[in-house]
N, C-alpha and C positions, 0 to 999 in steps of 0.2 A: 607702541606695540613692539615686542621683541620678535626676533626672527622666528623663534620656536613657536610663539603663539600664532604668528602669521602663517607659518607652515601648517600648524594644526587646523586653523580656520579654513585654509585653502583645501586641505585634505577632506575636511568635513563637507565642504561645498561640493567637491567632486563626488563624494559618496552619495550625497543627497540627489545630485543630478543623475547619477547612474541608477539610483533607486527609482526615481521618477521615470527615467527612460524604460526601466523594466515594467513598471505599472502601465505605462502607455503601450508598450509592446504587447502585454498580455491582453489589454482591451482590444487592440487591433486584431489579435489572433481570435479572440472570442467573437468579435464582429464578423470575421471571415467564416468562422464555423457556423454562426447563426445564419448568415446569408446563404451558405451552402445547404444547410438543413431546411431553412424556411425562406427561400428566395423572395425578395419583395415583388418581383415580377411574376412569381408563381411557376417560373420555368425551372424545374429541378433538373440538375445535371445527372449524368449516368451514376447510379448508386456506387459503383466501384470507384469512381473518381472522387465522390464525396467521402467515402470511407477512407481512401488514401489521404485526402486533405485532413480529415479529422485526426488520423493517427500522427500525421506530421506535425500539426499544430499543437496537439496534446503533448507530444514528446518534447517539443520546444519549451512549452510552459513548465514541464516537469523538470527539465534540466536547469532552469534558472531560479526557481522559487527560493530555495534554501540560501543561495548565494546572496540574496538581497533581504533576508530576514523574514521570509514567508514560508516556513516549513509545511504549514497546513495546505498552502497552494500546491506545493510539490506533492503532498500526500493525496490530495484530491485528484490531481493530474495523473498520478501513478494509478490510482484506483480506476479512473476513467480509461487509462491505457489498458489495464487488465480486463475491463468490461469490453473494449473494442477488440481485444485479441480473440474473443470468443464469438465474434460477429463474422459470418461468412457473406451474408447478403443483408445489406442495410434495409430495414423495414420502418414503417411508421411507428411501430412499438419501440424500436431502438432509438429512433429520433426523439421520442418523448422522454425516454430514459436519459439520453445524453443531455437533453435540455435541463434536467434536474441538476446535473453536475455543473452545467454552464451557469445557471442562476446562482448557485453557491459560489462558484469562482468569481463571478462578476461582482457579487455583493461584497466579497472580501477585498478585492482589488479596488473597488470604488470607495470603500471605507478607509483603505490605506493601511490596514494592519490585520494581523491574523486574529481570529476570535480567541476567547479564553478557553482554557483546556476543556472544561465541562461542555461548553457550547460546541467546540470542535468535535468532542467525542459523540455528541448527539448527531451532528451533521454526518460524520463518517458512518455511524451505525444506521443511518436512514437511507443511505445511497442504494440505488438499484443495483442488482447483481445479475450477472450473466454467466451461467455455468457451461454454456455451449450445448445444452440439451434442454428438452422440455421440462420445466420445473413446475408445471401446473399441479402435480400431485405431491409435491415436496413441501412439507411444513417448514416455513422459514423461521429461524431461530435468531435470537439476539446474541449470537456468538461469533466473535471475530477471531480468525486464525491467520497468523503470519507465517507463511511457508517460505523458507529460505532454501532455494535449490538452484544451482547453476545449470542443471540439466533440464531442458524444456520438456523432455520425454517424462522424466520423473515428476516434474512439477505438474504436468498435465494429468498424470495418473493419480497423484495424491489429491489434487484439487477436485477432480471429478468425484472421488470417493467422499470427500468432505462436503462438497456441494450437494451430493445425494442425501446427506444427513441434514441438510438445511443450513449448514454453516457458511458464513461469509469468508472468503479466502482472498488474501492479498499475497502476491508472490514477489519476493525479492531475489535477485540474481547474485548479489554480492553481500559480504558481511557489513560493508559501509552503508549500503542501501538499507539493509535490515535493521541496523542500529537506529538510523534516523526514523524509519517507519515505526519501529517499536516504541520509541519515545513519543512520537506524535499520535499513534493510533491507540496505544494502550490495549493491545489485543488480549483476549482471554487465554490463548494458547499460542505458543511458538513451536513450530516444527522445523528443525534445521538439518540439512544434509551434513553428514560427518566431514565430507570433503568440500572445502570451499577455497576461495582464492586467498592465498597468503595466511589467513586466519582459519583455523579448523572450526568445524561446527561445535566441537566440545569447548573450545576457547570462547566462542561467541555466547554459548549458553552459560558458561561460567561468569562472563561479564554481566549478562542479564540477571543472574542469580545474586550478583554482588551489589547491584544498584537498587536502592530502596524503592524507586518508582516502578521497577520491573521485576523485583524479586518475587512477587506474589503470582506472577504469570506461570501457568502450567507449561511444562517443557517436554519435548520429545526429540529424539535424534534419529535420523534416517541413516541406516548403515547396513552393510553386508556382513558385519561381524557380530559375534555374541558379546554380551556385557563384559566378560572377562578379557577381551582382546586388549592388547597394550595401547592401541590407538584410541581407546575410549577411557584411558586412565584419566582420572581427574574430573570425570563427568559429575555434575552436581547431584546431590541426593534427590530422590523423588523424580528423576528424569526417566521417562519411558524410552524403551528401545523399540524402534519400528524396523524390522528386519526386511530389507528389500529382496533378499534371497531366501527368506524363511517364510513364515506364514504371515505375509504382509497384511492381509485383510483382518486377521484375528489380532495382530498387534495394534493396528490402528483402531480397531473396535475397543480394545482395552483402554486406549487414551480417551476415547469418546465416552465410554461407560463410566470411567472414574470421574471425568469432568461433570457429566450430567448427574451423577450420584451425589457429588459434593462440589458444586461450582464455587470458585474462590471469590473472596470479596475484593472489589476493585478498590484501588487506592484513591482516596479522595484528593482532589486538587488542593494545593497549599497556597 
């Protein structure tokens, strides 16, 4: 065996060990969440403590998934983190909803690989949502929206409006996070803030428009400027403008009305 092949084999062994360590770590985290939500002895901890543990363990899973070849694990953990962000007081209803996420995560990790794209799409679109308000009278629709907004205030405002229409909303804070989520989620609509970290919202939407797997996705940009402003130069065609300092509700309604009048065809997996 040559030195090069030895080094390659040794490197592969290290990667495999790290990957297995990741899988074992996720199982441990899921077990801790299960024990906190449904303790074997029946003694449930203070709800605020349980919620804090859920958020901590979920964030840990989200941060490691993609590094070890499990982008869908990262996406599910991200969605669960979004769900928990809207929880003020942990109830039995929330525990049941969280358990849905846990079962999907556990199935993937125990299988040892991410599901195929179509299967992942079905899982993502079946997940419970939490808009932070009573959704009993809201008709839930099979519409996924990826919202890219670094401002929590703006993200909360837009998310509530979309959730009130029955749309499922996933929030990304950075363009790097948005790119991975968009590829994994294959959302129906992407709404991006014009101002992002390092990469502008216009550039991010241009990237999505240029990639075959995301080119079909409806696009909108959140901005304080009109379409002819120089900061929006290069915005892809058919991209909606949602003016934060203009008639926000009307602009967002235009995006929804166009989508519902002519929903795009989803790209089939190859």
